[in-house]
N, C-alpha and C positions, 0 to 999 in steps of 0.2 A: 489184175491182183498183177500182170506184165504192164499194162498203162501207168498203173500206179507209179512200178520201180521205174519204170526209163522217164518219167515225169520228175519224180524226184531227182537221179540221174543228173538231167540236163540241167535244174535250177543249180544244186549244187555244185555241177564241174562249172558253170559260169563264174557263180560267185567267187568261188576257189580260184580261177583265174584271172577274172578281172580286178577282182579288191586289189591284190598285189601290187598288181601294177599301176594301178589308179593311186594307191598311196604312196608307189615311189615315187612317181610326177607328180608329187604334191595337193593332186583333188582329193584325198580323204575318202574313205570307206564309202559312205553313205552316195557318193557319186559314181565309186567301184560299182554301188549293188545296183544303181540307174544305169549304168551303159550298158551292165548286163542284163536287162533286162531287156535292153533295145537291142541287143545283139540276139539273142534268144527268142525275140516277137514274132519273124517270120517263121521259125520254126515251130513255134507252139501255135499261131495260123492255121499252119499246115496240119498238125495233129489232132484238131480242131478242140483245145484245153481255153475250156472257161475261167480265164484271167480272175474276172470279176470274183467267182464264189472262192477259188483261192484268196485273194489279197482280203476278203471277209474273216478267215482262216487265219489269214497270219496279221488280221489286226488287235492280234490278242495279243502282240508283238508291244503295243504302242501300252495298253493297258498294264502288261507287268512293267513299263519304262516306268508309268505315273506312280505306282507302289514302290517304285525305288526312287525314285524322285521327294515321295514320301516319306521314305525314311532316311532320308540325305536332313531334311526341313528341321535342325533341330532347335529348338525357341530361343535359346541366347545368342546363336551365330546370324538368325534374321533377324533377331534387334541390335546386334552392331552393323548391318550392313541395310539398318531400315532408311536412312537417309538417302540412299543412293538406287535403294529395290524400289522405295515407293515412288520418289522423287522423279528418279532417270526413268528408271525403268515403268513406271505405269504411267508419266507422263508421255515416253514410247507409242507406248501401246497404246493409251487413249486418243492423243493427236494425230497418228498413223493411222488408226481406225476409223475415228473423223473424216481424214480429209480422202481418205480412198473411198469412203461413204458418200465425200459428199460429190466426188467425179463421177462415181457409180451413177448418181441421181440425174448426174449432167448430161450425161450418156441413157436418161429415158430408162432404168432400171426404178422397180419399185424400192420403198426404204426399207421395204424387212430384208428382199434379195442385198441390197449397198450394202444396209447393216452389218450381215453376212461375212458380202465382201471383203469390205473391211476389216472384221476379225480373222479370217486367215488369211490375207495379205498382214495383217499386223506383224506377223511373229516370223521369227528369226531361225537359219538353220542350228541349232543347239551343236548338233555332233560334228558337222564341217567347222563352225569357228572355233569351236575348245579344242579340237584339235590341232588347228593350224598354230593358233595361239599357243598352243604348248611346242609342236617342231619349233618353231622359231623362236622360241624363250622371250614370248612376250607376254606371257601371263602373269607376270607380278609388275608389270607395268603398269602405269595407272589407266592407259587404257584397255589394256587388259582385264583389270581388274572390275573395270566399269564395264565392261565387254559382257562378263561372267554376270554382273549384279543384274543389267537388262535381259540376260537368257533367263536367271533363274527366275525373276517376276514371269517372264512369258511362257515358260514352264506350269507357273501356276492359274496364273490367266486364260490357262488352257479349261480346267476344270469348271469355272464363273462359264466360259464359253460352252462348253459342250453341253453344261446344263439350258444354257441359256436357249440353243440355235433348234430346238421344238418348238421350242413357242413360234417362233418366225415361221412356222409353217405354211405350205399356200396349199389352201382345200383342191384347186385345182391343178397346181403342182404337185402337192401330195398323191392327189389318184390316179395320175398318170405311173409314177413311180411306183405305187402298188402293183397295177393294172400291171405291170411289166415285169412284176415279180411275179406273178402270180404262175403257175403251173402247175396246179392242181394238188398245192400241199393243203393239209390242214390247221385250222386255225391257228397261233402261235400261244403258247399259255401266259395266262397272265394275270396276277392279284388284284388288280384292279378293274379288270375286264365286269364291265356291267354296275358299277359303283355309281353314284355318284359324285359332286364336287368334295364335300366334304369329306365324305368316306376314303375316297380316293388319297384327301391329303392327309387324311389321319396313317392310313397302311402306310404311306412315302415317307411320312415324319417318322414312324414306329421302326423302317426299316434302317432310316438312317441312323437310327439310338441303337439299332441292337449291331451295325457295324462299329459304332463308336464302343459302346459297351461292352461288346463280345470285343474287340480287339483290345481293353481297359482290363478287361477280367478274365473273361475264359480262355483267350488264348494261350496265355502263360503255362496254364494247368494241362493247357492238350499237347502244347510243343513239350515240356518239362516228363511229360508219362512219355510220350513218341521218343524225346532225346532218354529215356532211360532203358530202350532198347539196344542202344547202343547200335545200329544199322545207317549207317549214312545217305543209304537208298529213302529208307522209313521217311529221316528227316526233309529230304526232297520230296517226297512223296506229298508229306502234311502241308509244308510251303505252298507245293500246287493246290491244294484240296483250301486253303484258306484262299489266296488269291480266286480261284476259280469259282467257291463258292460265295464268294461277294457279289462276283461281277453276275453272277445267274439270281441271286437276288434282286441285285438294281435292273438286271433286267424285267425280271417280274411285275417289278413297281414301277414299270414304266420312266426309269430315269439313266444317265449313261450309265455302264460300268466303270467307267475309269476316274468317274466320280466319287465312287465306293471304294475301288482300291489304293486309291490317292488318300482319302481318310483315313482306309486303315494304315497305309503306312505312317503318317502323320503321329495316331494314338501309337505304333509299337518303335516311335523314333529312337527314342528312348529305353526299349524292352532289351533285357543283354542276350537275346535271340538274335538282334539284328543284323553282325553282323553275317552270323548262318545265315539268317534268312537271304540277304543279300546276297553272298557267294553263290547260293542252290539255285535264286530264281533267275540271275546274270545270261547264265549259259542259256537259258530258254528263250530269254527276251533279244540275246544277242542274233541268236537264231532267228527268231520268225520276225523281229524290225526288218532282218538282212531278206528275210525271202517276200517282205511287204514293198521293200522300195525294188527289189527285181521284179514283183508285180508293177507295181507302179511305171516303170521304166516300160517294162513290155504293155502297158496296158497303153501307151503314147501312139493317137491317132493320126498319125505322121501324114495324114493324106487331108487333116485338117489343117495341118503345120504347113503343107505346102501353099495348102490354098488363097493362105492368112497372115502369109510370113512377115507381112510388112506390117498389119497391125499387130499381128502376138509379138513381133518384136519392139516395137515404138510400146507395147503394153509393159514388156519384162522390163523395158529401158524406164520408163517414168517409172514404173513401181521403185528403182534401184533410186533416181533422182530423189527420188520424194521424203523416203526413208532416210535418205544419208543427209535430206539436208536437215531434218525434223532432229536425229540424230547431234550434227554440227552444232545445231541450237542449244539442242539441252546441253551438250558437251561443256557449252560457255558458260551458260545456268551454275552449273555444278561444278567449275574449274575444270573441267577437261579440254587444256586446250592444246594446241598447236600440234605435232606430231601423233599426239596420243589420241588425241579433241578427231581427226582424220581417220587412225587405226579402228577408233568406237566407230566411224559416219559409216566409212569402206566396210567394215566388216561385217557388220549388222543391215548392210540394206539390201537381203537378198529375202527371200520368202524361206520356209525351212519348211524340215518333215513333218511338221504337226498339220501346216499345212494341207499335205495328204488325207490325213486324215481328219480333218474338218470339212475337206469339200468331201472323200466317203460320206460322211455325217451328214450333211447338210444336202446330200444329193438322198439319202436312204429315207432321212424325214422329212423329204419335198421344201424345201427349202430352196435350195437351186435346180432352175430346171436341167438334164444333161446339157445342152449346146451349151451354156455358159459353162455349166463344171469342167466340160473337156478345152473350153480356150484356158479355163483361168490354170488347169493344171500343166498347158504348156507354160505359162509365164511362171506361175512356182518352180517348173524345171528347168528352164532359159536361165530362172535367175541365181539357183544354184550353180549352175554350171559355170555361170562368170565370176562366181568367189573366190575363187583362184587367182583369177586377171585382178580381181580389185585387189586384193592382197599383194601380188605383183606390183600394181601400180601404186601401192603403198611406200610399198618397200625400194622400188628402184627411183621413185618421182619426189613422193611426198619428203618422207622420211628426210631424206640428204638437204633438201630446199632448209630445212628446221634444224639439222645438223650444224649447217655453214653458219645461221643465226645465231648457235649456240659456240661457235668458237670468240668470237669475237666475247663473249661474257667471259669467255674463260681467262682470257689474257688479266685480268683479277685478283685470280687465286694468287692469294700470299702463300709462300712456300714455309712449309715449317722448319724443324729442325732436322731436316734427313730424313724423314722416315712418313714413305706416302701408303696407307691405307686403301688397297679399291673396293669398294662394298661394305657397307656399314649396318650389316643384319646382322644376323642369327654370330656368325662367327667369326665377320670383321671386328663387333660391336664387343668383344670380351678380349679383342686381343687391345684393341685402343683401349679398353679402360684396364687391363693389365701393365700398361706399358706406360699409361697416364700416373698410375700409384706410381710408379718406378722413376717419376719427376721428366719422363719422355711425352714432346711435342709431335704428335704424328698431323699431317696431314690426308684428311678422311674423304674420299669421294664417294658418292653415290648416284646411281642413273633413277631414284626412283622420286620426284619430290614430293609424294603422298607422306614416304617413310623420314624424312630429311621434314618436312614440319610435323610430324609425330617428336621426333628428336628437338626438335627449335623448342615445343613444349616445355620440354624438361630442363631446358638451359644447354643443348648439346651443339653444339656446332659441326657444321658436314659443310660441305659445297656441291652444289649439284653437277652432274655430266656424266659422261660416258668414258670411265678411264681406262680404257681400251684405244682412244685417239692419243696420239702421237701430243697432237698439239695443246693437249690440255694437260697429259705428264709433263711436257716441260712448261709447263705455265704455272705447273706445282710443284716444280724444281726437282726434275729426275735428274737432270745433269749433273746435280751438285748431292746429290741422295745416298745415303746409307745404304738403307734396307727398303721395300717395297714388300708388302703383303697384301697380296691378291686370293682377296677373299671372297669376292664375287661367286656366285652359284651357277651358270650358264657354263658347260665344259668347253664348250666350242671358242668364248670369248677369254674362256680362263686361257687355253693353247694359242690364241692368237697373240696374247698380253704378254705370257713368260716368252715366246719366240722371238716376239719386237726385243724386251728390256735384253736381253740373252744374248743378241745379234747386234746389236746396236748401242747395248752401255753394260758392257759385261763387269762393268766395276760397283757394279749394283746388286750387292744382294739380295736375293728373291727368293721372298717364302712363298707358295705354292696351294691353293685348296686343291686337291685332286679329288672328284666325283667316285671313282671307284679304282681297282687293281690296274685295269688297262689302261685308264686316264695316266696313271702315275707313273705307267713306263713309258706311254708320250709324252709327259714331260722330263721323264731322265733323258729320251733321245733327242728334246729341244734344250737339252741343255740345264737345266735346274738340278740342282742337287739338295735342295731343302724343300723336301715334299713331304705333305701332310694328307692322309688321308681324310674324309671329313669323317666317317664314322668310325676307324679303326680305334683311334686311342680307348671308345665311348667301349669296345668292341671288346676290349684287354681287360677291361674295370671289371665287366662283367663278367668273361672269364673269371677273372681272378675272385668275384663275387662269388661265384659256382663253386671256385677252390675252399673258398672259405665254410661256404655254406654242408660241405661236404665232410668239415672237419679239419681240416688246416687250420695253421697260424696263419694270422696276418704275415708275419714277414717269409715264411715260410709259400704262403700264394704268394707275393711280390716278388721274389726270388726264382719262383715258375714261369711267372710272368712276363717277366723279365726276359727270361732264358728264349720263349715262346717266339717274343717281340726281335730278340738280337738271331734268330735261326728265320725267321722270316722276312731280315732286312737284308740279309746274306744269300737268302735263295732268290731274292724277287734282284738283287745286284747282278748276278750271276743270269737271270732269264733277259736282265736288260738286254744284253748285249748282241741279241738273236731278235729282239723284238722289232719289227717295223711299222711306220708309222703307218704306212698309206695299205697297209695292209691288216685284214683283222685276223686276230690268235687264234681264231678257231681256222683260220684257211692257211696259218703258215705252219708251213713242217717243220720248220727248222726248230720253232717257237716251241711246238707240242711234244719234236721228241728231246727236247732238252729240258722240258717240264716232267716227262716221264722218267725219265735220265735219273733229272734228283729225287723226283718224289720218294721213294724207296729209301736211300740213304737219309735222306731227308730226314723221314719220319723214326728212322732209326737212332739217330743221333740226337734229335728233338727227344725220343723216350727214353733214351741213356742219361740225358741227362738228367731231363726228371728225375729217373730214380736216383739220382747223386744225390740230391738236393732234398728228397722224401728221406734218404738213408742217411745223410746228414743230420737232419731235425730229429730223427728217430734220436739218434746217437748222443744231441746235445741235451733229449729229453732225460 
């Protein structure tokens, strides 16, 4: 018992320390877990810990991940993404796998091994790429959206890969793998042991049908029955029961458990219990995946790396080059070009976390010999460790080159009637339509060429470009503009744009979109005095509807809402005096003290004003 507690403490401590540091350095959580495993590997070796056994347990986190992926796959969304999903994503996986498999055969590997290697290395890191794109505000760019499509296809492609992998098994490798695993254990349970081919097929098809039909018809009554007890922990247990039960059934018929739970997730994607299942499973998925990546890091063979450093570095560099070239070519075909094309190519050039899963699966099923799997493990890890450097390369060297090319095009922008709107998404679009209805013509700038193509299809004109660039703003007529509406959705870009215009062109009236309350204070500190919190007005309308639902008349609800708005505005102006841009609100002692001092009197005054409004309404009745 004490050994188990010590091992748990070591692993948890390594993850808790390493992941936040790696995240702050821009490396991402997956690399943080890998580094944690690398750091504790000498200690685990000293304690004689069976890392492989722990890894087999942690692989269930991947099964849970695929269940969650299945829950997210709504048919309508997939249909909307079909072009990039099948063309760009499918093309990347097939072409990359084929090229790597051909290269492996040139090195003398059998076709079965070569195909397995191609599939393993064709996948990229969903966790690292999506996190980095979100952190850098690139998720909604053309390159970010194309990257998401490719990653989504790769996640789906893992399922047939897992199903195909056992068919590539070599009898010699399989015998060696089974021989290494035999420690006097009894035979594993199986529903297909001793059956002939057609009987095995029948049982397998029946198991898959049971998953699909059970997910569609049996899971809902079961979950409804469990939820009637109104015990959160019981629903969590039921969610785990579904996942573990399906995984067990798939294992008993000789299929990948990931395949079964993925199918179950897809079946339950439109269920009313989808979000509850997702929230209950996700913590277990996160912990087990973290444990899995730690065991991968701890299992790295550093002696092998030092003995074959040049070869393994060459293989990792070759892998990155091949994947980048394939993605660049496909990006041009699917009109993802320029800086976005390079973002797609460099961002997805690494191998991914599913590579670890497929490597372990291929080794267990006798597809890959252990020496080759160990080398591939190092290649996958090194390529993932290189990912932050690839993003830095794009950000610092490649993107500026294409931005310079855009500067010449920016001079062609024709200044409108003194109004500039930065961003033509949900917010900027409504503002532009309202101004147009009142007879005002605005110069609209948006950085997403895909968004602009959609707008042009409806006859709406806007200019492509980065509205935070001073030269682009000047060519749009900023020097003579009366009004600038900042409607882009990136917090840092909003702040930078407001700061520049307020400082260099104080005659321009700036209306700025604020992401949250702290952002409002930041924009106020930068000199902007017309700030709109993006969810504030809709929240006020919801509050007003809540008053009406409780029996308050519409005119009275309007007055109560306006009273709250006025009180909130006054309190924000007072607190803004002590807000500091470079100090987080929770670390600003003067700000915290100010808010504490205001809170009591503010609530008392607002409560008295609301009571006065209600009393006045009763008197009129």
